[in-house]
N, C-alpha and C positions, 0 to 999 in steps of 0.2 A: 326691127321687134314685130311691124306689124306681117310680115311675110313669116314667120311664127307662130302669130295666132291663128294667121288663114290656111297654115299647115292646121293646127289644133283643133280648127273647127271641122276642118274635112275629115281625119282622123276621126271625130265627137259626131258628125253628122254620120258617118260609114257605121260605127258603134249604135248607136239609137235605130239605123234601120234596122239593122240586125235583128237588136233586143225587137221592135215593136214585130216584126213578122211576126217571130218562136214566140209570145206570151197568147195564149190564149183570147180568141174573139170576145168573152166573156168578163174581162179585165177592162176596170173602168180606165181612164185613161190616163189617171194620175197616177194609177199603178204603173203604165207602161214607163213613166215619166221618173216614177222609183225605183225603177231594177235600171232603167240605159241614164240615169243623171253621174250619179258614181265613176261608171265605166266613158261615162264620156269627159269626167272630171281628170280622170288617170290619164286616159287618151290624148286628153289634150298638154297633162303637165308631162309627160313624156315626149311629146314636139318643143314644147319649149325647154325643156331640161335638154335638152336634144340641143339647140339652136344658144346653151347657152344666156338664154334671157331670164327673164324674172317668173314666176310662178306663179302669183294674184293669180294674173287673167284667165288662168287653165278652170279655177270656178265660175264666172259668168260664161266662160266657150261653149265649155264641156257643159254644161247642164241648159244653158240655150241651145244647141245644135245638136244634141241626144236627145234633149227633152225631145224639141220638135220634130226633127226626125224619127223615132220614138209613136208619136201620134199621128203622122203623117202613115207610117207603113200599117200601125196595128188597123188605122181602118180600112186603107185599102184591104189589107189581107180579111179585115170579118167582112167587108163587103162580098169579098170572093167566096163567102161561109154562107150569105145571108142566100146568094145566089144557085149556093151545090144544098142545102136544107134538108132539101127532099135526105140523100144521104146518109145522114148525122148530124143531128143538132146536140148542144145540151151543153153541158163541161167539160166535156173530149171533145169536143170541136176543134180545129186544127186547122189552117189556112192547105188550101189543095197546095202538093210538092210542087207544080208548078208557080202560082205563084214565091214561095219562100223561094226560086232557085231565083227567079227572076229578079227581083228584090236583092238577095245577097250576092248575088255579080252584080248589080250595079251598086251594092257597098262596095264592091269590094274595085269595082269603077273609078269609084270616087274617092278611095285611098289611097288609091296608087295617082290618081289625075295630081292628086290634090299632093304628094310628095313630091312632084313634080314641076309642075303649073302650079303653086301655089296660092294663087287668087283664084283658082277657079272653085275653090268651095266658098266664096262671096257667091257665085253666082247659083251655086246645086239650095243653099241657104235661103235666095231667092226664089228658087224654084218651088222648093218643099213650101215659103209661105202663098203662092200663089194657090199652090195645090191644095191646102190649108184652107183657106179663104176661101176657094172657088163650092168647096165640099159643106162650108159650111151655108154660103149662101145658097144652095142646091137644096140641102137642111130642111132650111128653113121655107123655104116656096114651096117643098111638097107637106109641110102641118100648114101651110097661111092656109087654107079650105077647111081645117080643123078646127080654128078659131074663130070663123066664120060663124059657126053651126051654134056657139056659146050664147 
């Protein structure tokens, strides 16, 4: 059961990475999660169903894996758009194609490796949590000086 859940987590993370990088950068984080979570649940459910296991773990595993991956990849893609701000701005701004290609390739690697080496997805989940936390700390430090001015 645990190995099937790990496999489902890897597939959900891959789905979340792809959804997070293709949504527009102006979309809020909850929008990326709302787009990725149902697909993550389906991917985790497919892995659990293929292993003849109960399907109920697909709901939390799919939502957490795809949601976190979508948030992190959306943040990375929107950071790339901000650095490229002079060329294109507004709602039609998309992540540079190089960033999109790298994230999609990483998603394919995560999905492929988690099919063969199932616990690999737990390491990817921990890495995503670390990236998310470090980006939050950096954003808090960036605006720390503005709070002092109040």
